[in-house]
C-alpha positions in Angstrom: 22.2 -10.8 -1.9 23.8 -8.9 1.4 22.5 -10.1 4.5 20.8 -7.8 6.8 23.8 -8.6 9.7 26.0 -6.6 7.8 26.3 -3.1 9.1 26.1 -0.1 6.9 28.0 3.2 7.7 25.3 5.4 9.4 26.4 8.8 7.4 23.8 11.1 6.3 24.2 10.2 2.9 23.3 6.4 3.8 20.8 7.6 5.7 19.1 9.6 3.1 19.7 6.6 0.6 18.2 4.2 2.9 15.2 6.2 3.5 14.5 7.2 -0.5 14.8 3.6 -1.4 12.6 2.8 1.5 10.0 5.4 0.2 10.1 4.1 -3.3 9.2 0.5 -2.0 6.5 1.9 0.3 5.0 3.6 -3.1 5.1 0.2 -5.0 3.4 -1.9 -2.4 0.8 0.6 -1.5 0.5 1.2 -5.0 -0.9 -2.3 -5.3 -3.3 -1.6 -2.5 -4.7 1.4 -4.0 -5.5 -0.4 -6.7 -7.0 -3.4 -5.1 -8.7 -2.2 -2.0 -11.3 -0.2 -4.1 -11.2 -2.1 -7.5 -10.9 -6.0 -6.6 -14.2 -6.1 -5.3 -15.5 -4.1 -8.4 -13.6 -6.8 -10.7 -15.3 -9.6 -9.0 -18.6 -8.0 -9.5 -17.7 -7.6 -13.0 -16.9 -11.1 -13.8 -20.3 -12.1 -12.2 -19.6 -12.9 -8.4 -22.4 -11.9 -6.3 -21.9 -9.8 -2.7 -22.4 -13.0 -0.4 -18.9 -14.4 -2.1 -17.3 -10.9 -2.3 -17.6 -10.7 1.5 -15.9 -14.1 1.8 -13.3 -13.6 -1.0 -12.3 -10.3 0.1 -12.0 -11.5 3.8 -9.1 -14.1 2.8 -6.1 -11.5 3.3 -7.4 -10.5 6.7 -7.9 -14.3 7.4 -4.2 -15.1 6.5 -3.0 -12.3 8.7 -3.5 -14.2 11.8 -2.9 -17.7 10.5 0.2 -17.7 8.0 1.4 -14.3 8.4 3.1 -14.5 12.1 4.8 -17.5 10.8 6.2 -16.0 7.6 7.3 -12.6 9.4 8.9 -14.7 12.3 10.8 -16.9 10.0 12.2 -13.9 7.8 13.2 -11.8 11.1 15.0 -14.9 12.6 16.9 -15.8 9.6 17.5 -12.0 9.0 16.5 -12.1 5.4 13.4 -9.6 5.5 14.8 -7.7 2.1 15.2 -10.9 0.4 11.5 -12.1 1.4 9.9 -9.0 0.3 11.3 -9.5 -3.0 10.3 -13.2 -3.5 6.9 -12.6 -1.6 6.3 -9.6 -4.1 7.2 -11.8 -7.2 4.8 -14.6 -6.0 1.9 -12.1 -5.5 2.1 -11.0 -8.9 2.0 -14.7 -10.3 -1.2 -15.4 -7.8 -3.0 -12.4 -9.2 -2.3 -13.5 -12.6 -3.6 -17.1 -12.0 -6.8 -15.5 -10.2 -7.4 -13.5 -13.4 -7.8 -16.8 -15.4 -11.2 -17.8 -13.6 -14.7 -16.1 -13.4 -16.2 -18.8 -11.2 -16.4 -17.8 -7.2 -14.8 -21.2 -5.9 -11.6 -21.1 -8.0 -11.4 -17.8 -7.2 -11.3 -17.9 -3.8 -9.0 -21.1 -3.8 -6.7 -19.2 -5.8 -6.9 -16.0 -4.1 -6.4 -17.4 -0.6 -2.9 -19.0 -1.6 -2.4 -15.6 -3.5 -3.1 -13.6 0.3 -0.7 -15.9 1.9 2.2 -14.6 -0.1 1.0 -10.9 -0.1 -0.3 -10.4 3.3 3.0 -10.5 4.8 4.7 -7.9 2.5 3.6 -4.6 4.3 4.2 -5.9 8.0 7.7 -6.9 6.8 8.4 -3.7 5.2 7.1 -1.7 8.1 9.2 -4.1 10.5 12.5 -3.3 8.2 11.3 0.5 8.2 11.0 0.6 12.0 14.4 -1.3 12.4 15.7 1.6 10.1 14.4 4.4 12.1 16.0 2.9 15.1 19.4 2.4 13.4 19.5 5.6 11.1 17.4 8.2 13.1 15.1 9.2 10.4 11.3 9.9 11.0 8.8 7.5 10.0 5.9 9.2 8.9 7.5 11.5 6.1 8.7 8.1 4.6 5.4 6.2 4.9 3.6 9.0 3.4 4.9 8.1 0.0 2.8 4.9 0.3 -0.1 6.9 0.9 0.7 9.1 -2.2 1.0 6.0 -4.6 -2.0 4.4 -3.2 -4.1 7.9 -4.2 -2.0 7.6 -7.5 -3.0 3.7 -8.0 -6.5 4.7 -7.2 -6.7 7.7 -9.4 -5.3 5.9 -12.3 -7.3 2.6 -12.0 -10.5 4.7 -11.5 -9.8 6.4 -15.1 -9.0 2.9 -16.5 -12.5 1.4 -15.1 -14.2 4.4 -17.1 -12.4 3.7 -20.2 -11.9 -0.2 -20.3 -13.7 -3.0 -19.0 -13.3 -3.6 -15.0 -12.5 -7.2 -15.9 -9.2 -6.2 -16.8 -8.0 -4.7 -13.5 -6.3 -7.7 -12.3 -4.0 -7.6 -14.6 -2.9 -4.1 -13.5 -2.9 -5.4 -10.0 -0.4 -8.3 -11.3 1.6 -5.7 -12.8 2.0 -3.6 -9.6 3.2 -6.4 -7.5 6.0 -7.4 -9.9 7.1 -3.5 -9.6 7.3 -4.1 -5.9 9.4 -6.9 -6.0 11.8 -5.1 -8.6 12.1 -2.2 -6.3 12.6 -3.8 -3.3 16.0 -5.3 -4.7 17.4 -1.7 -3.9 16.6 -1.7 -0.3 20.0 -1.3 1.7 21.1 -3.9 4.4 20.4 -3.6 8.2 22.8 -3.6 11.0 22.8 -6.4 13.4 21.5 -4.9 16.8 23.8 -5.6 19.6 22.4 -7.2 22.5 23.5 -7.1 26.2 22.1 -9.8 28.6 19.6 -12.6 27.1 18.5 -12.4 23.7 14.6 -11.0 23.4 12.2 -13.3 22.2 9.1 -12.1 20.2 6.8 -14.9 21.8 7.4 -13.1 25.1 5.6 -10.1 23.6 2.2 -12.0 23.9 2.9 -12.3 27.6 3.1 -8.7 27.9 -0.8 -7.2 28.4 0.5 -3.8 27.3 1.6 -4.8 24.1 -1.6 -7.0 23.9 -3.6 -3.8 24.5 -1.9 -1.9 21.8 -2.4 -4.6 19.3 -6.0 -5.2 20.0 -6.8 -1.7 20.3 -5.2 -1.1 16.5 -6.9 -4.1 15.2 -10.5 -3.0 16.4 -9.8 0.3 15.2 -8.3 -0.5 11.7 -10.8 -3.9 11.4 -13.7 -1.2 11.6 -12.8 -0.2 8.2 -14.2 -3.3 6.9 -17.4 -2.5 5.2 -15.8 0.7 3.7 -13.1 -1.4 2.1 -15.7 -4.1 0.8 -18.6 -2.4 -0.4 -17.8 1.4 -0.5 -16.8 1.3 -4.1 -20.1 -0.9 -4.9 -22.5 1.1 -3.0 -21.0 4.2 -4.7 -21.2 3.0 -8.2 -24.8 2.1 -7.7 -25.5 5.6 -6.6 -24.4 6.6 -9.9 -21.0 7.8 -9.0 -18.4 7.1 -12.1 -15.0 5.6 -11.6 -13.0 8.8 -11.5 -15.4 10.1 -8.7 -15.0 7.0 -6.7 -11.5 7.1 -6.9 -11.3 10.8 -6.2 -13.6 9.9 -2.8 -11.0 7.0 -2.0 -8.1 9.3 -2.8 -9.5 12.3 -0.4 -9.3 9.9 2.3 -5.6 8.9 1.7 -4.6 12.6 0.8 -5.6 13.4 4.2 -3.7 10.6 5.6 -0.6 12.0 3.8 -0.9 15.3 5.6 -1.2 13.6 9.1 2.1 11.5 8.2 3.8 14.6 7.0 3.0 16.5 10.0 3.4 13.8 12.5 6.9 14.8 13.7 5.6 17.9 15.0 2.8 16.0 17.2 3.2 16.6 20.9 0.3 14.5 22.0 1.1 10.9 23.5 1.0 8.1 21.4 -2.0 6.8 23.6 -3.8 9.9 23.0 -3.1 9.9 19.4 -4.6 6.4 19.0 -7.6 7.3 21.1 -8.3 10.2 18.8 -8.3 8.0 16.0 -10.4 5.7 17.4 -12.8 8.4 18.6 -13.0 9.6 15.3 -13.7 6.2 13.7 -16.6 6.1 15.9 -18.1 9.0 14.7 -17.2 8.5 10.8 -19.0 5.2 10.7 -22.4 6.7 12.1 -22.4 9.6 9.7 -21.4 7.1 6.7 -24.5 4.9 7.7 -26.8 8.0 7.0 -26.1 7.5 3.2 -24.7 11.4 3.2 -24.9 13.4 -0.3 -21.8 13.6 -2.1 -20.6 16.9 -0.3 -20.7 15.6 2.8 -19.4 12.3 2.0 -16.2 13.8 0.8 -15.9 15.6 4.2 -16.4 12.3 5.8 -13.8 10.8 3.7 -11.1 13.5 4.8 -11.7 11.7 8.3 -9.5 9.1 7.0 -6.4 10.9 8.0 -7.7 10.4 11.6 -9.3 7.2 11.7 -6.4 5.2 9.9 -3.4 7.6 9.9 -3.7 9.2 13.4 -4.1 5.7 14.9 -1.4 4.1 12.7 1.1 7.4 13.5 0.2 6.5 17.7 0.3 2.7 17.3 3.9 3.1 15.7 4.9 5.2 18.4 4.0 2.7 21.0 5.8 -0.1 19.2 8.9 2.3 19.2 8.7 2.8 22.9 7.6 -0.9 24.3 9.5 -3.2 21.6 13.0 -4.2 21.2 14.2 -3.8 17.7 15.5 -7.6 17.5 11.8 -8.3 17.5 10.3 -5.5 15.8 9.2 -7.4 12.6 7.7 -10.3 14.9 5.8 -7.5 16.8 4.5 -6.0 13.3 3.5 -9.7 12.6 1.6 -10.0 15.6 0.0 -6.8 15.2 -1.1 -7.3 11.8 -2.2 -11.0 12.8 -4.6 -9.2 15.4 -5.8 -6.8 12.7 -6.5 -9.9 10.3 -8.6 -11.6 12.9 -10.6 -8.4 13.4 -11.0 -7.4 10.0 -11.7 -10.8 8.7 -14.6 -11.1 11.1 -15.9 -7.9 10.3 -15.2 -8.4 6.5 -17.4 -11.8 6.6 -19.9 -10.2 8.5 -20.3 -7.2 6.3 -21.5 -9.3 3.4 -24.8 -10.3 5.0 -25.1 -7.3 6.7 -24.7 -5.0 3.7 -27.3 -7.4 1.6 -29.9 -6.8 4.3 -29.1 -3.3 5.8 -27.1 -1.6 3.0 -25.1 1.2 4.6 -26.7 0.4 8.0 -23.7 -2.1 8.0 -21.5 0.8 9.2 -23.3 0.9 12.8 -21.3 -2.3 13.6 -18.0 -0.8 12.6 -18.9 2.1 14.9 -19.3 -0.1 17.7 -15.8 -1.9 17.0 -14.1 1.5 16.9 -15.8 2.9 20.1 -14.5 -0.5 22.2 -11.0 0.3 20.7 -11.2 3.9 22.3 -12.3 2.3 25.7 -9.6 -0.2 25.7 -6.5 2.1 24.8 -7.5 4.8 27.2 -8.1 1.8 29.9 -4.8 0.1 28.9 -2.9 3.5 28.9 -3.5 4.0 32.6 -3.6 0.5 33.8 -0.1 -0.6 31.9 1.9 3.0 31.9 1.7 3.0 27.9 3.1 6.7 28.2 6.2 5.8 29.8 9.4 5.6 27.4 9.8 2.0 27.4 8.9 -1.2 29.4 11.2 -4.2 29.5 8.7 -7.8 29.8 9.9 -9.1 26.5 13.2 -10.7 27.4 13.3 -14.3 29.0 15.3 -12.6 31.8 12.6 -10.3 32.7 10.3 -13.2 33.1 7.3 -11.5 31.1 
């Protein structure tokens, strides 16, 4: 395969081709998420795993995000093999899901899913890191490319919902394995990235962890995105127990992602600062989880799901804007790894807690998620003023600047 250090000609046709192939890969990797996020817990329940084990098992991807993932993304970036790593990890993910599907007992499922999560969770931050490097190199807008991942999430969730209504939910695991393989095949067509010229000392990724502004960005994102834990783990189960069919459940998931797609599509027109966007996303999440805890009727629940465009989409757009302003291109994939690692800490903790909270309080578990988002809103507003995150750039990441 061609190394990432080879420089493509940045013509309009090359830029368009780069963005198109990236959009297809986003579709493949998020298509898997669209299937697994709502229906992996349903598959676990279908094979006889109880809710306590479901909470623990579904927390494993989040757990690997702050243990294994930063090392994998950092290694791939240092070696300049982001594209090759994406291909290999997607293929291993497919094999992992095939192996998980061979068992029905909680312990072997847990052990195999841990291994699968170790190769699965680095894929999206690697694709994001590759994408943000491409944004810097080719000058296209992130949102309109990223929205195809969200669109694939909708298609995957809807298709899987139809499948669950027609066949046993115990077969969903094979669809996940097939989708991961598609991700590996489509990523073979990703274009090489140019080597980034560096004047002065080479930035080191670890210096990001000495930058309080960067830490505020990733911890805020972790709190807001981690506050979705109860939704991701137990929403499909709760909605099915309330009598909703597979198609309705998929439509509820899809409503949120359609709203997310709209946010990504119009994001180039936003004039608010990235700090404001993140704060608005966090405030929306605070309110969303309070309303969800009330067990609203279906029409109101559908409206609440639409706010996913704010709680996830707007937060994501704002965080990406902050990273583009404050992180050197040479360590962008590592920055994504740190971001996802921080999210993994918050998400795994919240997911593990969601099991017993949901078992005891049902929908009341969402109050804890609301508190997480509220803290995130306060943190980004404080950091925006304290560390001047609205500035065009900061330079604490290189050894020369001393952190």
